[in-house]
Each structure stands twice: as C-alpha cells, then as structure tokens.
C-alpha positions in Angstrom: 208.9 -97.6 114.8 212.3 -94.7 114.8 215.2 -95.2 117.2 215.8 -93.0 119.4 219.6 -91.7 119.9 221.4 -89.3 122.6 224.4 -87.1 121.4 227.2 -88.1 123.2 229.5 -84.8 122.1 231.4 -83.2 124.6 229.6 -80.2 124.3 226.3 -78.5 122.7 227.6 -76.4 120.2 225.1 -74.4 118.2 221.6 -75.5 120.4 219.0 -76.2 119.4 216.8 -76.2 122.6 215.2 -73.8 125.3 215.8 -74.5 128.6 213.2 -75.7 131.0 212.5 -72.1 133.1 211.8 -70.5 129.9 209.0 -73.0 129.1 207.6 -72.8 132.8 207.9 -68.6 132.2 205.7 -68.7 128.9 203.2 -71.2 131.0 202.5 -68.2 133.3 202.3 -65.8 130.7 199.4 -68.1 129.5 197.5 -67.0 133.3 195.5 -63.9 133.6 197.0 -60.9 135.3 199.9 -62.8 136.2 203.8 -61.9 136.9 206.5 -65.1 136.1 209.4 -65.0 138.1 212.9 -66.8 137.8 214.9 -67.7 140.9 218.2 -67.5 140.0 220.4 -64.7 138.3 219.3 -61.5 136.7 221.3 -62.7 133.9 218.9 -66.1 133.7 215.9 -63.7 133.2 217.6 -61.1 131.1 218.2 -64.4 128.8 214.2 -65.4 128.7 213.5 -61.5 128.3 215.0 -60.9 124.9 213.9 -64.6 123.5 210.6 -63.5 124.2 210.7 -60.2 122.9 212.2 -61.1 119.7 210.2 -63.8 119.3 206.8 -62.3 120.2 207.6 -58.1 119.6 206.0 -57.3 122.7 206.9 -56.3 126.2 207.1 -59.3 128.5 206.4 -59.0 132.4 208.9 -61.2 134.4 210.8 -60.6 137.3 213.8 -62.4 139.3 215.1 -62.6 142.7 218.2 -61.6 141.5 220.3 -64.0 143.5 223.8 -62.7 143.6 227.6 -65.0 143.9 227.2 -65.0 147.9 223.4 -65.1 148.0 223.6 -68.7 145.6 226.2 -70.7 147.5 225.1 -68.9 151.1 221.3 -69.8 150.3 218.5 -66.9 148.8 215.0 -68.3 150.5 215.1 -64.6 151.6 215.1 -63.5 148.0 211.8 -65.0 147.0 210.2 -63.4 150.0 211.6 -59.8 149.5 210.8 -60.2 145.4 207.3 -61.4 146.0 206.7 -58.4 148.8 208.2 -56.1 145.9 205.9 -57.5 143.3 202.7 -57.0 145.3 203.6 -53.8 146.1 204.7 -52.5 143.0 202.4 -54.6 140.3 200.1 -56.4 142.7 199.1 -59.5 140.3 196.8 -62.2 140.8 199.2 -65.0 140.9 203.2 -65.1 141.3 204.7 -68.0 139.1 207.7 -68.7 140.2 210.4 -71.0 138.5 213.7 -72.6 139.3 217.2 -72.0 137.7 220.6 -73.9 137.4 222.1 -71.8 140.2 219.3 -72.3 142.8 218.4 -75.8 141.9 222.3 -76.8 142.3 221.9 -75.5 146.0 219.3 -77.1 146.6 217.0 -74.1 147.7 213.7 -75.7 149.4 211.3 -73.6 148.0 208.1 -75.3 148.7 208.9 -75.5 152.6 209.9 -71.6 152.0 206.5 -70.4 150.7 204.6 -72.6 153.8 205.9 -70.1 156.0 206.1 -67.2 154.2 202.4 -68.0 153.6 202.1 -68.2 157.6 204.2 -64.9 158.5 202.0 -62.9 155.8 198.4 -63.7 156.0 197.7 -60.2 154.2 198.6 -61.9 151.0 196.4 -65.0 151.4 194.5 -63.8 147.7 197.9 -63.4 146.2 198.3 -67.3 144.4 202.4 -68.2 144.4 202.9 -71.4 142.3 206.5 -72.8 142.6 207.8 -75.4 139.5 211.1 -77.3 139.7 212.7 -76.0 136.8 216.2 -76.6 136.4 218.0 -75.4 132.7 220.9 -78.1 133.5 218.3 -80.9 132.5 215.6 -81.2 130.3 214.6 -78.5 127.8 211.7 -75.8 126.8 208.2 -78.6 127.0 209.7 -80.6 130.0 209.5 -76.9 131.5 206.1 -75.9 130.4 204.6 -78.8 130.7 206.2 -79.0 135.2 204.0 -75.8 135.2 201.2 -76.6 134.3 200.8 -79.5 136.3 202.1 -77.6 139.2 199.3 -74.9 138.6 196.4 -77.9 138.6 197.7 -79.4 141.8 197.9 -75.9 143.3 194.9 -74.6 142.2 192.5 -76.8 140.6 189.9 -77.5 143.8 188.3 -80.4 144.1 184.3 -80.8 142.9 181.9 -83.4 142.9 179.0 -81.1 140.8 179.8 -80.8 136.8 178.4 -78.0 134.8 177.1 -79.4 131.5 178.4 -77.8 128.3 181.5 -77.0 129.9 185.4 -78.8 128.5 188.6 -77.7 129.6 191.4 -77.8 127.3 195.5 -78.5 128.8 197.2 -76.8 125.7 201.1 -77.9 124.9 203.1 -75.6 124.2 203.8 -76.2 120.7 200.6 -74.6 120.4 200.7 -70.9 118.8 198.3 -68.4 120.0 196.1 -68.8 116.3 196.1 -72.3 117.2 194.6 -71.3 120.3 192.4 -69.0 119.3 191.1 -71.6 116.5 190.6 -74.5 119.4 188.0 -71.8 121.5 186.2 -70.6 118.3 186.0 -74.4 117.6 185.0 -75.3 120.6 182.0 -72.4 120.8 180.8 -73.4 117.6 179.7 -76.5 119.7 178.6 -74.6 122.2 180.9 -75.6 124.9 182.2 -73.4 127.2 185.9 -74.0 127.3 188.9 -73.5 129.6 192.2 -73.0 128.2 194.8 -73.7 130.7 197.3 -71.5 129.2 196.0 -69.2 127.2 198.2 -67.3 125.8 196.3 -66.2 122.8 194.8 -63.6 125.3 198.2 -62.4 126.8 200.7 -62.9 123.9 198.4 -62.3 120.6 200.1 -58.6 120.0 196.6 -56.9 120.5 197.4 -53.0 122.0 195.4 -52.8 125.7 193.0 -49.9 126.6 195.2 -49.5 129.4 198.4 -50.4 131.1 198.8 -53.3 133.1 202.5 -54.3 134.0 201.6 -58.0 134.6 200.3 -60.4 131.7 197.5 -58.7 129.3 195.2 -61.7 129.4 195.0 -65.5 129.8 193.5 -68.2 132.1 192.1 -66.1 135.3 193.1 -67.6 138.0 189.4 -68.3 139.1 189.0 -70.2 136.1 191.4 -72.6 137.1 190.0 -73.4 140.4 186.8 -74.1 138.8 188.3 -76.5 136.3 187.6 -79.5 138.4 183.7 -78.8 137.3 184.1 -79.3 133.7 182.6 -82.7 132.0 186.0 -83.8 130.1 189.5 -82.2 130.2 191.3 -82.4 126.6 195.2 -82.5 126.5 196.8 -81.5 123.9 200.0 -83.0 123.4 201.9 -85.9 125.0 203.3 -83.4 127.4 200.1 -82.1 128.5 199.1 -86.0 129.6 200.6 -85.6 133.2 198.8 -82.5 134.3 195.9 -84.2 132.8 196.1 -87.2 135.1 197.3 -84.6 138.1 193.8 -83.0 137.7 191.8 -86.9 137.3 193.6 -87.5 140.2 192.5 -84.5 142.3 189.1 -83.8 140.7 188.4 -87.2 139.2 187.4 -86.1 136.4 188.3 -88.1 133.0 190.4 -86.8 129.9 191.6 -87.6 126.3 194.7 -87.0 125.0 195.3 -85.9 121.5 199.2 -86.2 120.9 198.8 -84.5 117.6 196.0 -81.1 115.7 197.3 -80.8 112.5 195.6 -82.8 109.6 192.2 -84.7 108.0 191.7 -87.4 111.2 193.2 -86.1 113.7 190.6 -83.3 113.6 188.0 -85.1 112.8 188.9 -86.9 115.9 188.8 -83.7 117.8 184.8 -82.8 116.2 183.8 -85.7 117.1 184.6 -85.9 120.6 183.7 -82.0 120.8 180.0 -83.2 118.8 179.4 -85.9 121.0 180.3 -84.0 124.5 177.5 -81.2 123.5 175.3 -83.3 121.9 175.3 -80.9 118.9 176.1 -82.0 115.5 179.2 -80.9 113.3 178.5 -77.5 112.3 178.5 -76.9 108.7 181.0 -74.3 107.8 183.8 -77.5 109.4 182.5 -80.2 106.5 183.2 -77.0 103.9 186.8 -76.6 106.1 187.5 -80.1 106.0 186.3 -80.1 102.0 188.9 -77.1 101.5 191.4 -78.8 103.0 191.2 -82.3 100.9 191.5 -80.1 98.2 194.7 -78.4 99.5 196.4 -81.7 100.0 195.4 -83.0 96.0 196.5 -79.9 94.3 199.6 -80.1 96.5 200.8 -83.7 97.2 202.5 -83.6 93.6 205.1 -81.6 95.5 205.4 -83.6 98.5 206.0 -86.7 97.1 209.1 -88.4 97.7 211.1 -85.2 99.1 213.6 -85.1 102.1 212.9 -83.3 104.6 214.5 -82.6 107.9 213.2 -81.3 111.0 214.5 -79.6 114.5 211.9 -79.4 117.2 210.6 -80.3 120.6 209.0 -83.7 120.7 205.4 -82.9 120.1 205.9 -80.3 117.4 208.3 -82.7 115.7 205.5 -85.6 116.1 203.1 -83.1 114.9 204.3 -82.3 112.0 206.5 -85.0 110.8 203.7 -87.6 111.3 201.4 -85.0 109.1 204.3 -84.5 106.2 204.3 -88.3 106.1 201.2 -88.3 105.6 201.3 -86.0 102.7 204.2 -88.6 101.2 207.3 -87.1 102.1 210.2 -88.6 104.0 211.4 -87.4 107.1 215.5 -88.3 106.6 216.7 -86.6 109.4 215.0 -85.6 113.0 216.4 -84.0 116.0 215.0 -82.8 119.0 215.4 -81.7 122.5 214.0 -84.1 125.6 213.3 -87.6 125.9 209.2 -88.3 124.6 207.1 -91.2 124.5 206.6 -90.6 120.8 210.1 -90.0 119.7 209.8 -94.3 118.9 207.1 -94.1 117.0 208.0 -91.5 114.7 208.0 -92.2 110.9 211.6 -92.3 110.3 214.6 -94.5 110.8 215.9 -92.4 113.9 215.6 -89.6 116.3 218.4 -87.5 117.5 218.4 -85.8 120.9 220.9 -83.5 119.9 221.5 -79.2 118.8 221.8 -78.0 115.3 225.2 -78.9 114.1 223.7 -82.7 114.7 220.4 -80.9 112.4 223.0 -79.9 109.9 225.0 -82.8 108.6 222.0 -85.1 108.8 220.1 -82.5 106.4 222.6 -82.9 103.5 220.7 -83.6 100.4 217.1 -82.5 101.7 214.5 -79.9 100.2 213.5 -79.0 103.0 214.7 -77.7 106.6 212.3 -76.9 109.2 213.4 -75.1 112.7 213.7 -72.5 114.5 215.3 -68.8 113.4 218.9 -70.1 114.5 219.1 -73.3 111.7 218.9 -70.0 109.3 222.6 -70.1 108.9 222.2 -74.3 107.9 219.6 -73.8 105.2 222.0 -70.8 103.7 224.8 -73.0 103.9 223.3 -76.9 102.6 221.3 -74.5 99.7 217.4 -75.8 100.8 214.5 -74.9 101.8 214.3 -73.3 105.1 210.9 -73.3 107.0 210.8 -71.1 110.2 208.6 -73.3 113.4 208.8 -73.2 116.5 210.6 -70.8 119.1 212.2 -68.6 118.8 211.4 -66.9 115.3 212.8 -63.5 115.5 213.4 -62.8 112.1 210.1 -62.7 110.4 206.8 -60.9 111.5 203.7 -63.1 113.1 205.0 -66.1 114.6 202.4 -66.1 117.2 199.5 -65.9 114.3 200.8 -68.9 112.5 198.2 -71.6 112.1 198.2 -75.4 111.7 195.6 -76.2 114.4 192.2 -78.1 112.5 191.2 -78.0 108.9 192.5 -74.7 108.8 195.6 -74.9 109.8 196.2 -77.9 108.2 195.2 -76.1 105.0 197.5 -73.4 105.3 200.6 -74.8 106.4 200.2 -77.2 103.3 200.2 -74.3 101.2 202.8 -72.6 102.8 205.4 -75.8 102.7 203.7 -77.0 99.2 204.6 -73.8 97.7 208.1 -73.9 99.3 209.0 -77.5 98.0 207.1 -75.7 94.2 210.0 -73.1 94.1 212.5 -75.8 94.0 211.3 -77.5 91.3 213.5 -76.7 88.0 211.2 -74.5 85.7 211.2 -75.4 81.9 213.1 -73.6 79.1 213.0 -73.9 75.8 216.0 -75.4 75.4 215.0 -77.5 78.4 213.1 -80.3 75.2 215.5 -82.0 73.2 215.1 -81.5 69.3 215.2 -83.8 66.8 218.1 -85.6 66.2 219.9 -84.4 62.4 219.2 -88.1 60.7 215.7 -87.9 62.0 212.9 -88.7 59.6 211.3 -85.0 59.3 208.3 -86.8 57.4 208.0 -89.6 60.0 205.0 -89.6 62.0 205.6 -88.6 65.5 206.3 -91.3 68.4 204.6 -91.3 71.3 205.6 -94.0 74.2 
C-alpha cells in the first residue's frame, strides 16, 4: 500500500499535468468526422493546438467560441450557437464535441440548457451530433477530461438495445493508450473473429497517415453510428481505471455487462485479456500469441539483470503511472519516486512507499540518486541536471519522433518496452577496462596456485 500526498506548495513551479479541456478535446479527436471545440478564449484553444501539433506532428482540427473579456463576464452562450452554425456551414462535421474551460466555468454558463433551446430553434441540424462535457481547467487533469468526455459520449449517443450482436465487443480506451496500442488492440480482437468498437479510436485519426482527400475534421476514428450501436455488443471491456465511469454509464443505459483491466502491460494482464476474448468468441488463443508470449518471457530473462534493484522515478497521469510502475516492479526495479497529476483509486495500490500529487519540481527533488527518470518531454532538463537516464512517456513528447507509434500493450508492447528500458539501464552500467582488474601484489607468490573463492 502506498501513502498518497497532495502537494501544499503555493503554486505549481514546473507543471507535470495537462488540463482537462485538452484531455476532453483529444478524446473527441478519436471520433470520425468530428470537430472538437473549446468554449473559452482563443488562447485556450491555441495552447491545445500547439501542444497536439508538437506531439503528433499533424494538423489538428480544433475550434473555439472565442470568448472576449466582456462576453466572459456577461455570459457567452450565444457564442456557442454562432460557433456551431459557422462550423456546420464551413466543415459539415458529423459531430461537434464541446469542452468547457476555466473562464466559462467560473461564469457558470448553463450550456446543457442552452443546447436544448438551440436544438429546438434549429431543427435543420438534427443530424448533427452535439456532445458537451464540463472540463474546467482549474481542477482535475488531462486524464479526467478524457474520461468525462467518453462518459458524455456514451450518455449522449449510445442507444438502449435489448438485442445483442454475436461476436461484437466494445473497448473503452483510456488516455494512456497510444495510437499503436489501439491498433494492436484491434488486431488482437480481430484475430479472435470479433467485431470491435473502440471508443475513442485515435488510431484512425492521430496515427500520422496521409489521407486521400483533405478534410477539415478528424481523419478517422469511431463513427457516430457505431457509438449509437454500442449497446448491441456482447461485452464492454474498459482499459484503465479512468474508464470505469464510462463503462458503468453504458451498463446503466443498455444493461450491458463490462469488465475492467486496470493495466495492459505484462504477461499476466495480457493473459487475462486474451482469455477474456477467447471465452467471448469461443475461439482458442491464436498460435502467434503463444509465440509472442514466449518472446516476452525470453526478453525478460535476458534483461532482468539490468532491472533488478534499480531505482526508478516516474511522473505521469495515474493510469500510466500504475501501468508502467507495476510492470517495472514485476521486473525487479524499485519505484523510488512517484509523482502524478490527479486522484485515482489506484494510487494507494502503487508498489512504492509514497505517491505525490505534484509537479515536475517535486519529481526532480525526489529523483536524486535514481537510475532512470520516466515522464514526458518537459522532464528532460531535470534528467540532464541529475545526470540520469531518461525515458519519455506520456504527453507531450515533442523532442522525439513517433510518439503515437510507441507500443506498450500486449506481449509485443511489453517486449519492446522491456528492451527499450533495458538498453537505457544497460548503458548506465560501468564498462570493464583492462585496469578494472586488480593486479597481484608484489609479495604474492607468482608460482602459488590461483585460489578461487
């Protein structure tokens, strides 16, 4: 059991967390033909655009209600209606996902009530899906915004159904999963003959592909119609503790059962996922996964010498912290410093003495003497000052290419991560040189037999 501590500093010095609206906007980017919109000032949206463009190296579809100082004080609900009409006229999306920000939440705009009146006044937009989620950036963090957006999509779009489509399964994907992780998840489910609906599916929209035709909205993702039919699936699988509210909302609305996997990196967790899919489909686990499992075990055998006893410092959102920290602990490493961004039931179960809800300054102070620091790109200066190995994980990663294609899910993901971290730790090992071996002393009898032991 771990003790969870909240930082009591007067201010955040070097932020670790990203805001709720950013998390909600990225979740909406996992929906096909979607236009995410932040209800706030232009600066709020500009920050998100820059953050995502640097991380994904792609064009980012995001709009804003462009609240001015006067509108913020007097109320800016009309800005939402104007923005919806302008977006519909110019980009014609299938869905607009609206996230609130700090300025509008402080004013207390009744967006849900306004959208009901807007719907009644504009019946010509009945085919346009509108989903609003409250994500004030003065509380909670990126993971919370993502989770709330998914829950709002389920509540607003999924339709009750007594029928069940045999061989269909839903996945609710947490914000700690990359586009590569979701692609791997789809490939695994299809290998069992299952039809998978993944929400949100950033593997279709944020995977860095070149589209055949230009679209101002998202390039791919989960279709709105597929979200409406999620109640027809046989089972919902939630990946990450943050997805529990969304899975429960879907169960409440459709009566559909769900199972939750709080992490998906390592042998045991992947075994459980494949066993669940095997039972659901009635198919045996394909032989290729037995091969991949064997490769992972061999990778762990090859690299465990370099993990054992090593001190690791991690700064990440709760689900990513739990996922990576638990796996490193299984490899024999010690989690010496753990800093996160927001509360989660998993924090008390972390395999370390203490988890701090704080910032990168707190992480740096706790990382002295560690062998490896794991966090996003904003931790690179701390690693350099401490002169320790550094692994970039989370969001944003803007000083390396291919962040969206890093894989940690399944046997292959755990194998690749084992080698990546093992190589970083191996590089820190002191290399033996000729002068590393002590020579015999002058009074040593050169003719005496060499003694072992």
